[in-house]
C-alpha positions, 0 to 999 in steps of 0.5 A, spaced: 850 777 114 856 780 116 860 779 122 857 785 126 850 783 125 852 776 127 855 778 134 849 783 135 844 777 134 848 773 139 849 779 144 841 780 144 840 773 146 843 774 152 838 779 156 832 776 152 833 770 155 835 772 162 828 776 162 825 769 162 829 767 169 826 774 172 819 772 169 820 765 173 822 768 179 815 772 179 811 765 177 815 763 184 813 769 188 805 768 186 805 774 181 798 774 178 798 771 171 796 778 167 803 780 170 807 775 167 810 774 160 806 768 157 811 763 154 813 764 147 815 758 142 823 758 141 822 759 134 818 765 135 823 769 140 828 774 136 834 769 137 830 763 134 828 767 128 835 769 127 837 762 128 832 759 123 833 765 118 841 765 118 844 762 124 844 755 122 848 757 116 854 758 120 856 751 119 863 751 121 861 753 128 858 747 131 857 750 138 851 754 135 847 748 134 848 745 141 846 752 143 840 752 139 838 745 142 839 748 149 835 754 147 829 750 145 830 747 152 830 754 156 823 755 152 820 748 154 823 749 162 819 756 162 813 754 159 813 748 164 814 753 170 808 757 167 803 752 166 805 748 172 804 755 176 797 757 174 794 750 173 796 748 180 794 754 183 787 753 180 787 746 183 791 748 190 785 752 192 781 745 193 787 741 194 788 740 201 792 735 205 788 733 211 792 731 217 789 730 224 782 733 222 786 739 220 786 741 213 793 744 210 794 747 203 799 744 199 805 748 198 808 748 191 813 753 192 819 748 192 817 744 186 816 751 182 823 753 185 826 746 182 823 748 176 826 755 176 833 753 178 833 748 172 831 754 167 837 758 171 842 753 170 840 752 162 840 759 161 847 760 164 850 755 160 847 758 154 850 765 155 857 762 157 856 758 150 854 764 146 860 768 149 865 763 147 861 763 140 861 771 140 869 771 141 870 766 135 866 770 131 869 776 133 876 773 132 874 771 124 876 776 119 870 779 115 873 775 108 872 769 112 864 770 111 865 770 104 870 764 103 865 759 104 864 760 112 856 760 111 856 754 106 
């Protein structure tokens, strides 16, 4: 693992996780299930695999552990939004509120929007942290990696 490889891995994590926000907006809009990405475990995305194989070795960058914890939360947030959306849609067809003998369907959009905003907030926080880590790695000398940086 060298400096360029680390920076590339950090940079790629940003658009990959912004994509989960885009998918979240599709969920809130009511796009059919077959047009939305299914959730992926945090260890199975490119950043998760990189972290499990190499990233955790960067012991002198404690922020990276914090980012990985946040990364896990992002995947959980999207997974939650995904399953709430599709499970609730199926239930919503038969879930009606009766008021004065008028049946009104339950609008779950505000609830899903709240979940989406949580996903967005965590993703923005992760991207800012990745930017900070990337600057730190970029400022390092290549020999820093050979002198115990990856202990």
